[in-house]
C-alpha positions in Angstrom: -29.0 71.5 226.7 -29.6 73.3 223.5 -29.7 70.3 221.7 -32.9 69.5 224.0 -33.7 72.5 223.1 -33.0 72.4 219.7 -34.9 68.8 219.0 -38.1 70.5 221.0 -37.6 72.9 217.9 -37.2 70.9 215.6 -40.4 68.8 216.7 -42.2 71.5 216.1 -43.2 73.0 219.5 -42.2 76.7 218.7 -43.2 79.0 221.3 -41.5 82.3 223.0 -40.7 80.3 226.0 -38.5 77.2 223.8 -37.0 80.8 221.5 -36.2 82.3 225.1 -34.6 79.6 226.3 -32.0 78.1 223.4 -31.0 81.9 223.0 -30.4 81.7 226.4 -27.9 78.8 226.3 -26.6 80.4 222.7 -25.4 82.6 224.9 -23.9 80.9 226.7 -22.3 78.6 225.0 -21.3 81.9 222.9 -23.5 82.1 220.7 -24.8 85.8 220.0 -25.8 85.7 216.3 -27.8 82.4 217.0 -28.6 83.5 220.4 -30.0 86.8 217.9 -32.0 84.7 215.7 -34.2 82.8 218.6 -34.0 86.0 221.1 -36.1 88.1 217.8 -38.0 85.0 217.4 -39.5 85.0 221.6 -39.8 89.8 221.2 -41.6 88.9 217.7 -43.7 85.5 219.0 -44.6 87.2 222.5 -43.7 91.4 222.8 -44.7 90.9 226.1 -42.3 89.0 227.4 -39.3 92.2 228.9 -36.7 89.1 229.5 -36.8 88.5 226.1 -36.0 91.8 225.1 -33.1 92.1 228.0 -31.5 88.9 226.9 -31.5 90.5 222.9 -30.4 93.1 223.7 -27.5 91.1 225.3 -26.7 89.0 222.0 -26.3 92.1 220.7 -24.2 93.8 222.7 -21.9 91.4 222.3 -22.1 91.7 218.7 -20.9 95.3 218.6 -24.2 95.8 217.1 -24.9 99.1 219.6 -27.9 100.9 218.2 -29.8 97.5 217.8 -28.5 96.3 221.2 -30.6 100.3 222.1 -33.4 99.4 220.3 -34.5 96.5 221.8 -33.1 98.0 226.1 -35.5 100.9 224.8 -38.8 98.5 223.6 -37.3 95.9 226.8 -37.6 98.8 230.0 -40.9 100.1 227.9 -42.7 96.6 227.5 -40.9 96.0 231.4 -42.5 99.8 233.1 -46.3 98.3 231.3 -46.1 94.9 232.8 -45.1 97.1 236.9 -41.9 94.8 235.6 -40.0 97.6 237.8 -37.0 95.4 238.1 -36.0 93.7 234.6 -37.4 98.2 233.9 -34.0 99.4 236.1 -31.4 96.6 235.3 -32.2 97.9 231.2 -32.2 101.3 232.0 -29.0 100.6 233.9 -27.9 98.9 229.9 -28.6 101.8 228.4 -26.5 104.5 230.3 -24.2 102.1 230.2 -24.0 101.4 226.6 -23.9 105.5 226.1 -21.6 106.0 227.7 -19.7 103.5 225.8 -20.7 104.9 222.8 -19.9 108.6 223.3 -16.1 107.9 224.3 -15.3 106.4 221.9 -16.9 108.7 219.2 -14.3 111.1 221.5 -11.6 109.5 221.3 -9.2 109.6 217.7 -8.6 106.8 215.9 -5.3 104.4 216.3 -2.7 105.2 213.5 -2.0 102.1 212.0 2.4 101.4 212.5 1.0 103.1 216.3 
């Protein structure tokens, strides 16, 4: 599927839905770096695309780019609320809470000492 979508993109058919599909396909193939590229384009081309924001946050989280993931989910939740997509807004709120808890836990744990 990814190859077919890449061919469409190469033919000049660039749009948010295509970029979302490519981002999703990249994530399914564990290529979060390329997923971020495509999903960033999707949200740039169509800022109201809440599903793209949600997936962008997921890709960024996989890459441990936590501040960027938080920003993507925050923007996506706001977009979803404005559009009345309460399910997507709730999902992103849950992702944000989990991320914030994980970050708080990392801040509390002492750094590992070499050789331990």
